PDB file as gemmi writes it, atoms N, CA and C in Angstrom:
CRYST1    1.000    1.000    1.000  90.00  90.00  90.00 P 1                      
ATOM      1  N   MET A   1       0.847  -1.178   0.000  1.00  0.00           N  
ATOM      2  CA  MET A   1       0.000   0.000   0.000  1.00  0.00           C  
ATOM      3  C   MET A   1       0.889   1.236   0.000  1.00  0.00           C  
ATOM      4  N   GLU A   2       0.392   2.288  -0.561  1.00  0.00           N  
ATOM      5  CA  GLU A   2       1.132   3.538  -0.625  1.00  0.00           C  
ATOM      6  C   GLU A   2       0.243   4.700  -0.230  1.00  0.00           C  
ATOM      7  N   ALA A   3       0.881   5.774   0.220  1.00  0.00           N  
ATOM      8  CA  ALA A   3       0.209   7.039   0.492  1.00  0.00           C  
ATOM      9  C   ALA A   3       1.135   8.138  -0.004  1.00  0.00           C  
ATOM     10  N   THR A   4       0.580   9.173  -0.588  1.00  0.00           N  
ATOM     11  CA  THR A   4       1.368  10.278  -1.123  1.00  0.00           C  
ATOM     12  C   THR A   4       1.237  11.484  -0.202  1.00  0.00           C  
ATOM     13  N   VAL A   5       2.361  12.141   0.044  1.00  0.00           N  
ATOM     14  CA  VAL A   5       2.353  13.346   0.875  1.00  0.00           C  
ATOM     15  C   VAL A   5       1.866  14.513   0.020  1.00  0.00           C  
ATOM     16  N   ALA A   6       0.840  15.208   0.493  1.00  0.00           N  
ATOM     17  CA  ALA A   6       0.278  16.353  -0.218  1.00  0.00           C  
ATOM     18  C   ALA A   6       1.085  17.617   0.088  1.00  0.00           C  
ATOM     19  N   GLU A   7       0.714  18.694  -0.550  1.00  0.00           N  
ATOM     20  CA  GLU A   7       1.441  19.960  -0.440  1.00  0.00           C  
ATOM     21  C   GLU A   7       1.618  20.433   1.006  1.00  0.00           C  
ATOM     22  N   ARG A   8       0.623  20.266   1.822  1.00  0.00           N  
ATOM     23  CA  ARG A   8       0.690  20.733   3.215  1.00  0.00           C  
ATOM     24  C   ARG A   8       1.170  19.647   4.172  1.00  0.00           C  
ATOM     25  N   GLY A   9       1.752  18.562   3.662  1.00  0.00           N  
ATOM     26  CA  GLY A   9       2.289  17.500   4.511  1.00  0.00           C  
ATOM     27  C   GLY A   9       1.268  16.463   4.929  1.00  0.00           C  
ATOM     28  N   GLN A  10       0.070  16.526   4.395  1.00  0.00           N  
ATOM     29  CA  GLN A  10      -0.977  15.577   4.750  1.00  0.00           C  
ATOM     30  C   GLN A  10      -0.872  14.318   3.903  1.00  0.00           C  
ATOM     31  N   ILE A  11      -1.314  13.200   4.495  1.00  0.00           N  
ATOM     32  CA  ILE A  11      -1.419  11.947   3.746  1.00  0.00           C  
ATOM     33  C   ILE A  11      -2.809  11.382   3.976  1.00  0.00           C  
ATOM     34  N   THR A  12      -3.251  10.560   3.043  1.00  0.00           N  
ATOM     35  CA  THR A  12      -4.501   9.832   3.211  1.00  0.00           C  
ATOM     36  C   THR A  12      -4.146   8.370   3.409  1.00  0.00           C  
ATOM     37  N   LEU A  13      -4.572   7.817   4.526  1.00  0.00           N  
ATOM     38  CA  LEU A  13      -4.319   6.397   4.789  1.00  0.00           C  
ATOM     39  C   LEU A  13      -5.262   5.563   3.938  1.00  0.00           C  
ATOM     40  N   PRO A  14      -4.763   4.470   3.373  1.00  0.00           N  
ATOM     41  CA  PRO A  14      -5.643   3.604   2.575  1.00  0.00           C  
ATOM     42  C   PRO A  14      -6.858   3.133   3.382  1.00  0.00           C  
ATOM     43  N   LYS A  15      -7.991   3.010   2.711  1.00  0.00           N  
ATOM     44  CA  LYS A  15      -9.236   2.616   3.372  1.00  0.00           C  
ATOM     45  C   LYS A  15      -9.084   1.301   4.119  1.00  0.00           C  
ATOM     46  N   ALA A  16      -8.343   0.348   3.568  1.00  0.00           N  
ATOM     47  CA  ALA A  16      -8.160  -0.951   4.233  1.00  0.00           C  
ATOM     48  C   ALA A  16      -7.488  -0.770   5.591  1.00  0.00           C  
ATOM     49  N   VAL A  17      -6.538   0.155   5.685  1.00  0.00           N  
ATOM     50  CA  VAL A  17      -5.856   0.426   6.961  1.00  0.00           C  
ATOM     51  C   VAL A  17      -6.817   1.086   7.935  1.00  0.00           C  
ATOM     52  N   ARG A  18      -7.548   2.094   7.458  1.00  0.00           N  
ATOM     53  CA  ARG A  18      -8.509   2.788   8.337  1.00  0.00           C  
ATOM     54  C   ARG A  18      -9.555   1.820   8.872  1.00  0.00           C  
ATOM     55  N   ASP A  19     -10.074   0.961   7.997  1.00  0.00           N  
ATOM     56  CA  ASP A  19     -11.099  -0.004   8.413  1.00  0.00           C  
ATOM     57  C   ASP A  19     -10.533  -1.022   9.404  1.00  0.00           C  
ATOM     58  N   ALA A  20      -9.334  -1.526   9.128  1.00  0.00           N  
ATOM     59  CA  ALA A  20      -8.738  -2.549   9.994  1.00  0.00           C  
ATOM     60  C   ALA A  20      -8.493  -2.025  11.407  1.00  0.00           C  
ATOM     61  N   LEU A  21      -8.155  -0.738  11.524  1.00  0.00           N  
ATOM     62  CA  LEU A  21      -7.858  -0.162  12.844  1.00  0.00           C  
ATOM     63  C   LEU A  21      -9.025   0.619  13.437  1.00  0.00           C  
ATOM     64  N   GLY A  22     -10.127   0.711  12.715  1.00  0.00           N  
ATOM     65  CA  GLY A  22     -11.277   1.455  13.216  1.00  0.00           C  
ATOM     66  C   GLY A  22     -11.004   2.946  13.308  1.00  0.00           C  
ATOM     67  N   LEU A  23     -10.220   3.481  12.374  1.00  0.00           N  
ATOM     68  CA  LEU A  23      -9.900   4.902  12.379  1.00  0.00           C  
ATOM     69  C   LEU A  23     -11.032   5.689  11.737  1.00  0.00           C  
ATOM     70  N   THR A  24     -11.507   6.690  12.449  1.00  0.00           N  
ATOM     71  CA  THR A  24     -12.560   7.554  11.931  1.00  0.00           C  
ATOM     72  C   THR A  24     -12.104   8.999  12.075  1.00  0.00           C  
ATOM     73  N   LYS A  25     -12.870   9.916  11.534  1.00  0.00           N  
ATOM     74  CA  LYS A  25     -12.541  11.339  11.619  1.00  0.00           C  
ATOM     75  C   LYS A  25     -12.328  11.720  13.084  1.00  0.00           C  
ATOM     76  N   GLY A  26     -11.197  12.352  13.371  1.00  0.00           N  
ATOM     77  CA  GLY A  26     -10.906  12.798  14.727  1.00  0.00           C  
ATOM     78  C   GLY A  26     -10.094  11.820  15.558  1.00  0.00           C  
ATOM     79  N   THR A  27      -9.865  10.607  15.046  1.00  0.00           N  
ATOM     80  CA  THR A  27      -9.035   9.637  15.774  1.00  0.00           C  
ATOM     81  C   THR A  27      -7.619  10.189  15.907  1.00  0.00           C  
ATOM     82  N   THR A  28      -7.053  10.126  17.105  1.00  0.00           N  
ATOM     83  CA  THR A  28      -5.695  10.603  17.333  1.00  0.00           C  
ATOM     84  C   THR A  28      -4.707   9.477  17.078  1.00  0.00           C  
ATOM     85  N   LEU A  29      -3.651   9.800  16.328  1.00  0.00           N  
ATOM     86  CA  LEU A  29      -2.581   8.845  16.062  1.00  0.00           C  
ATOM     87  C   LEU A  29      -1.297   9.361  16.705  1.00  0.00           C  
ATOM     88  N   LYS A  30      -0.542   8.485  17.313  1.00  0.00           N  
ATOM     89  CA  LYS A  30       0.778   8.810  17.844  1.00  0.00           C  
ATOM     90  C   LYS A  30       1.771   8.641  16.702  1.00  0.00           C  
ATOM     91  N   VAL A  31       2.696   9.583  16.530  1.00  0.00           N  
ATOM     92  CA  VAL A  31       3.689   9.539  15.469  1.00  0.00           C  
ATOM     93  C   VAL A  31       5.060   9.345  16.101  1.00  0.00           C  
ATOM     94  N   GLU A  32       5.778   8.322  15.642  1.00  0.00           N  
ATOM     95  CA  GLU A  32       7.124   8.041  16.153  1.00  0.00           C  
ATOM     96  C   GLU A  32       8.073   7.912  14.982  1.00  0.00           C  
ATOM     97  N   LEU A  33       9.328   8.306  15.197  1.00  0.00           N  
ATOM     98  CA  LEU A  33      10.380   8.097  14.213  1.00  0.00           C  
ATOM     99  C   LEU A  33      11.276   6.980  14.699  1.00  0.00           C  
ATOM    100  N   ASP A  34      11.593   6.056  13.801  1.00  0.00           N  
ATOM    101  CA  ASP A  34      12.485   4.941  14.115  1.00  0.00           C  
ATOM    102  C   ASP A  34      13.489   4.833  12.971  1.00  0.00           C  
ATOM    103  N   GLY A  35      14.606   5.536  13.118  1.00  0.00           N  
ATOM    104  CA  GLY A  35      15.561   5.585  12.018  1.00  0.00           C  
ATOM    105  C   GLY A  35      14.913   6.264  10.835  1.00  0.00           C  
ATOM    106  N   GLY A  36      14.828   5.573   9.714  1.00  0.00           N  
ATOM    107  CA  GLY A  36      14.203   6.128   8.522  1.00  0.00           C  
ATOM    108  C   GLY A  36      12.736   5.769   8.376  1.00  0.00           C  
ATOM    109  N   ARG A  37      12.111   5.237   9.440  1.00  0.00           N  
ATOM    110  CA  ARG A  37      10.703   4.826   9.373  1.00  0.00           C  
ATOM    111  C   ARG A  37       9.828   5.773  10.182  1.00  0.00           C  
ATOM    112  N   ILE A  38       8.604   5.947   9.727  1.00  0.00           N  
ATOM    113  CA  ILE A  38       7.573   6.667  10.475  1.00  0.00           C  
ATOM    114  C   ILE A  38       6.602   5.616  10.987  1.00  0.00           C  
ATOM    115  N   ILE A  39       6.344   5.632  12.281  1.00  0.00           N  
ATOM    116  CA  ILE A  39       5.418   4.668  12.878  1.00  0.00           C  
ATOM    117  C   ILE A  39       4.201   5.439  13.388  1.00  0.00           C  
ATOM    118  N   LEU A  40       3.029   5.031  12.938  1.00  0.00           N  
ATOM    119  CA  LEU A  40       1.773   5.610  13.417  1.00  0.00           C  
ATOM    120  C   LEU A  40       1.090   4.592  14.314  1.00  0.00           C  
ATOM    121  N   ARG A  41       0.677   5.035  15.498  1.00  0.00           N  
ATOM    122  CA  ARG A  41      -0.029   4.151  16.428  1.00  0.00           C  
ATOM    123  C   ARG A  41      -1.344   4.808  16.837  1.00  0.00           C  
ATOM    124  N   LYS A  42      -2.382   4.006  16.856  1.00  0.00           N  
ATOM    125  CA  LYS A  42      -3.682   4.494  17.325  1.00  0.00           C  
ATOM    126  C   LYS A  42      -3.560   4.796  18.811  1.00  0.00           C  
ATOM    127  N   ASP A  43      -4.010   5.978  19.224  1.00  0.00           N  
ATOM    128  CA  ASP A  43      -3.947   6.373  20.624  1.00  0.00           C  
ATOM    129  C   ASP A  43      -5.145   5.784  21.355  1.00  0.00           C  
ATOM    130  N   VAL A  44      -4.900   4.722  22.134  1.00  0.00           N  
ATOM    131  CA  VAL A  44      -6.000   4.071  22.854  1.00  0.00           C  
ATOM    132  C   VAL A  44      -6.107   4.561  24.293  1.00  0.00           C  
ATOM    133  N   GLY A  45      -5.166   5.388  24.722  1.00  0.00           N  
ATOM    134  CA  GLY A  45      -5.169   5.875  26.101  1.00  0.00           C  
ATOM    135  C   GLY A  45      -6.447   6.603  26.464  1.00  0.00           C  
ATOM    136  N   ASP A  46      -6.942   7.444  25.575  1.00  0.00           N  
ATOM    137  CA  ASP A  46      -8.150   8.204  25.850  1.00  0.00           C  
ATOM    138  C   ASP A  46      -9.353   7.279  25.960  1.00  0.00           C  
ATOM    139  N   ALA A  47      -9.435   6.288  25.079  1.00  0.00           N  
ATOM    140  CA  ALA A  47     -10.550   5.331  25.130  1.00  0.00           C  
ATOM    141  C   ALA A  47     -10.516   4.544  26.432  1.00  0.00           C  
ATOM    142  N   LEU A  48      -9.312   4.154  26.858  1.00  0.00           N  
ATOM    143  CA  LEU A  48      -9.193   3.409  28.121  1.00  0.00           C  
ATOM    144  C   LEU A  48      -9.585   4.264  29.310  1.00  0.00           C  
ATOM    145  N   SER A  49      -9.172   5.529  29.303  1.00  0.00           N  
ATOM    146  CA  SER A  49      -9.509   6.385  30.442  1.00  0.00           C  
ATOM    147  C   SER A  49     -11.020   6.635  30.521  1.00  0.00           C  
ATOM    148  N   ARG A  50     -11.700   6.677  29.369  1.00  0.00           N  
ATOM    149  CA  ARG A  50     -13.161   6.854  29.393  1.00  0.00           C  
ATOM    150  C   ARG A  50     -13.861   5.623  29.952  1.00  0.00           C  
ATOM    151  N   MET A  51     -13.265   4.436  29.817  1.00  0.00           N  
ATOM    152  CA  MET A  51     -13.874   3.206  30.307  1.00  0.00           C  
ATOM    153  C   MET A  51     -13.587   2.942  31.783  1.00  0.00           C  
ATOM    154  N   ARG A  52     -12.567   3.611  32.326  1.00  0.00           N  
ATOM    155  CA  ARG A  52     -12.146   3.367  33.703  1.00  0.00           C  
ATOM    156  C   ARG A  52     -13.325   3.516  34.668  1.00  0.00           C  
ATOM    157  N   GLY A  53     -13.516   2.512  35.486  1.00  0.00           N  
ATOM    158  CA  GLY A  53     -14.558   2.556  36.509  1.00  0.00           C  
ATOM    159  C   GLY A  53     -15.935   2.127  36.032  1.00  0.00           C  
ATOM    160  N   ARG A  54     -16.090   1.759  34.782  1.00  0.00           N  
ATOM    161  CA  ARG A  54     -17.416   1.408  34.263  1.00  0.00           C  
ATOM    162  C   ARG A  54     -17.714  -0.083  34.321  1.00  0.00           C  
ATOM    163  N   ILE A  55     -16.695  -0.893  34.530  1.00  0.00           N  
ATOM    164  CA  ILE A  55     -16.898  -2.346  34.568  1.00  0.00           C  
ATOM    165  C   ILE A  55     -16.871  -2.803  36.017  1.00  0.00           C  
ATOM    166  N   LYS A  56     -17.930  -3.442  36.448  1.00  0.00           N  
ATOM    167  CA  LYS A  56     -18.033  -3.924  37.824  1.00  0.00           C  
ATOM    168  C   LYS A  56     -17.616  -5.386  37.875  1.00  0.00           C  
ATOM    169  N   LEU A  57     -16.706  -5.690  38.790  1.00  0.00           N  
ATOM    170  CA  LEU A  57     -16.240  -7.057  38.970  1.00  0.00           C  
ATOM    171  C   LEU A  57     -17.048  -7.735  40.070  1.00  0.00           C  
ATOM    172  N   PRO A  58     -17.197  -9.059  39.983  1.00  0.00           N  
ATOM    173  CA  PRO A  58     -17.898  -9.771  41.054  1.00  0.00           C  
ATOM    174  C   PRO A  58     -17.155  -9.575  42.378  1.00  0.00           C  
ATOM    175  N   PRO A  59     -17.884  -9.603  43.493  1.00  0.00           N  
ATOM    176  CA  PRO A  59     -17.225  -9.456  44.798  1.00  0.00           C  
ATOM    177  C   PRO A  59     -16.110 -10.480  44.968  1.00  0.00           C  
ATOM    178  N   GLY A  60     -14.971 -10.029  45.493  1.00  0.00           N  
ATOM    179  CA  GLY A  60     -13.840 -10.914  45.739  1.00  0.00           C  
ATOM    180  C   GLY A  60     -12.966 -11.154  44.516  1.00  0.00           C  
ATOM    181  N   THR A  61     -13.292 -10.530  43.382  1.00  0.00           N  
ATOM    182  CA  THR A  61     -12.495 -10.686  42.163  1.00  0.00           C  
ATOM    183  C   THR A  61     -11.706  -9.405  41.922  1.00  0.00           C  
ATOM    184  N   SER A  62     -10.410  -9.558  41.669  1.00  0.00           N  
ATOM    185  CA  SER A  62      -9.577  -8.384  41.405  1.00  0.00           C  
ATOM    186  C   SER A  62      -9.323  -8.268  39.902  1.00  0.00           C  
ATOM    187  N   SER A  63      -8.847  -7.109  39.488  1.00  0.00           N  
ATOM    188  CA  SER A  63      -8.501  -6.933  38.079  1.00  0.00           C  
ATOM    189  C   SER A  63      -7.351  -7.872  37.701  1.00  0.00           C  
ATOM    190  N   ASP A  64      -6.454  -8.178  38.649  1.00  0.00           N  
ATOM    191  CA  ASP A  64      -5.387  -9.144  38.385  1.00  0.00           C  
ATOM    192  C   ASP A  64      -5.971 -10.520  38.070  1.00  0.00           C  
ATOM    193  N   ASP A  65      -7.019 -10.917  38.787  1.00  0.00           N  
ATOM    194  CA  ASP A  65      -7.683 -12.204  38.516  1.00  0.00           C  
ATOM    195  C   ASP A  65      -8.240 -12.231  37.082  1.00  0.00           C  
ATOM    196  N   VAL A  66      -8.857 -11.134  36.675  1.00  0.00           N  
ATOM    197  CA  VAL A  66      -9.435 -11.051  35.336  1.00  0.00           C  
ATOM    198  C   VAL A  66      -8.320 -11.120  34.289  1.00  0.00           C  
ATOM    199  N   MET A  67      -7.221 -10.417  34.509  1.00  0.00           N  
ATOM    200  CA  MET A  67      -6.116 -10.432  33.552  1.00  0.00           C  
ATOM    201  C   MET A  67      -5.509 -11.834  33.444  1.00  0.00           C  
ATOM    202  N   ARG A  68      -5.377 -12.540  34.578  1.00  0.00           N  
ATOM    203  CA  ARG A  68      -4.877 -13.919  34.535  1.00  0.00           C  
ATOM    204  C   ARG A  68      -5.809 -14.804  33.715  1.00  0.00           C  
ATOM    205  N   GLU A  69      -7.096 -14.593  33.878  1.00  0.00           N  
ATOM    206  CA  GLU A  69      -8.097 -15.368  33.141  1.00  0.00           C  
ATOM    207  C   GLU A  69      -7.962 -15.122  31.633  1.00  0.00           C  
ATOM    208  N   LEU A  70      -7.723 -13.856  31.264  1.00  0.00           N  
ATOM    209  CA  LEU A  70      -7.613 -13.504  29.847  1.00  0.00           C  
ATOM    210  C   LEU A  70      -6.273 -13.894  29.243  1.00  0.00           C  
ATOM    211  N   ARG A  71      -5.181 -13.642  29.972  1.00  0.00           N  
ATOM    212  CA  ARG A  71      -3.846 -13.797  29.407  1.00  0.00           C  
ATOM    213  C   ARG A  71      -3.095 -15.034  29.863  1.00  0.00           C  
ATOM    214  N   GLY A  72      -3.566 -15.645  30.923  1.00  0.00           N  
ATOM    215  CA  GLY A  72      -2.810 -16.758  31.486  1.00  0.00           C  
ATOM    216  C   GLY A  72      -1.801 -16.240  32.511  1.00  0.00           C  
ATOM    217  N   ARG A  73      -1.085 -17.158  33.092  1.00  0.00           N  
ATOM    218  CA  ARG A  73      -0.129 -16.808  34.137  1.00  0.00           C  
ATOM    219  C   ARG A  73       1.126 -16.207  33.519  1.00  0.00           C  
ATOM    220  N   ALA A  74       1.600 -15.093  34.081  1.00  0.00           N  
ATOM    221  CA  ALA A  74       2.811 -14.426  33.600  1.00  0.00           C  
ATOM    222  C   ALA A  74       4.027 -15.001  34.314  1.00  0.00           C  
ATOM    223  N   PRO A  75       5.203 -14.992  33.653  1.00  0.00           N  
ATOM    224  CA  PRO A  75       6.421 -15.443  34.337  1.00  0.00           C  
ATOM    225  C   PRO A  75       6.643 -14.620  35.609  1.00  0.00           C  
ATOM    226  N   GLY A  76       6.961 -15.285  36.687  1.00  0.00           N  
ATOM    227  CA  GLY A  76       7.184 -14.591  37.957  1.00  0.00           C  
ATOM    228  C   GLY A  76       5.913 -14.267  38.714  1.00  0.00           C  
ATOM    229  N   ASP A  77       4.766 -14.635  38.166  1.00  0.00           N  
ATOM    230  CA  ASP A  77       3.488 -14.371  38.824  1.00  0.00           C  
ATOM    231  C   ASP A  77       3.385 -15.241  40.077  1.00  0.00           C  
ATOM    232  N   PRO A  78       3.166 -14.630  41.244  1.00  0.00           N  
ATOM    233  CA  PRO A  78       3.096 -15.427  42.483  1.00  0.00           C  
ATOM    234  C   PRO A  78       1.769 -16.146  42.670  1.00  0.00           C  
ATOM    235  N   TYR A  79       1.040 -16.359  41.571  1.00  0.00           N  
ATOM    236  CA  TYR A  79      -0.273 -16.974  41.658  1.00  0.00           C  
ATOM    237  C   TYR A  79      -0.155 -18.449  41.354  1.00  0.00           C  
ATOM    238  N   PRO A  80      -0.779 -19.361  42.040  1.00  0.00           N  
ATOM    239  CA  PRO A  80      -1.610 -19.071  43.216  1.00  0.00           C  
ATOM    240  C   PRO A  80      -0.742 -18.697  44.417  1.00  0.00           C  
ATOM    241  N   PRO A  81      -1.319 -17.924  45.322  1.00  0.00           N  
ATOM    242  CA  PRO A  81      -0.555 -17.552  46.523  1.00  0.00           C  
ATOM    243  C   PRO A  81      -0.042 -18.810  47.229  1.00  0.00           C  
ATOM    244  N   PRO A  82       1.103 -18.715  47.903  1.00  0.00           N  
ATOM    245  CA  PRO A  82       1.709 -19.898  48.548  1.00  0.00           C  
ATOM    246  C   PRO A  82       0.774 -20.663  49.475  1.00  0.00           C  
ATOM    247  N   ASP A  83      -0.153 -19.953  50.165  1.00  0.00           N  
ATOM    248  CA  ASP A  83      -1.051 -20.642  51.090  1.00  0.00           C  
ATOM    249  C   ASP A  83      -2.135 -21.431  50.366  1.00  0.00           C  
ATOM    250  N   GLU A  84      -2.339 -21.211  49.050  1.00  0.00           N  
ATOM    251  CA  GLU A  84      -3.351 -21.946  48.296  1.00  0.00           C  
ATOM    252  C   GLU A  84      -2.736 -23.027  47.422  1.00  0.00           C  
ATOM    253  N   ALA A  85      -1.415 -23.052  47.290  1.00  0.00           N  
ATOM    254  CA  ALA A  85      -0.755 -24.004  46.389  1.00  0.00           C  
ATOM    255  C   ALA A  85      -0.802 -25.425  46.923  1.00  0.00           C  
TER     256      ALA A  85                                                      
END                                                                             
């Protein structure tokens, strides 16, 4: 895929890229330089901050428990606690 830089430095991202990442008008992209490459990243920080506090967990369940359920056990994870092993 290609994009051409316009006179004012603007580019149009190909529709397939916009659709794949859910980019719509007003979406913020982070711009990074890596040697001779330009890296664009969708800024998800704002979306995450808007969701903070909106999901209620069952009593006795921590966010760490939910993350373990989704991702599995991480190296060095002290789970299960020694008294439950």
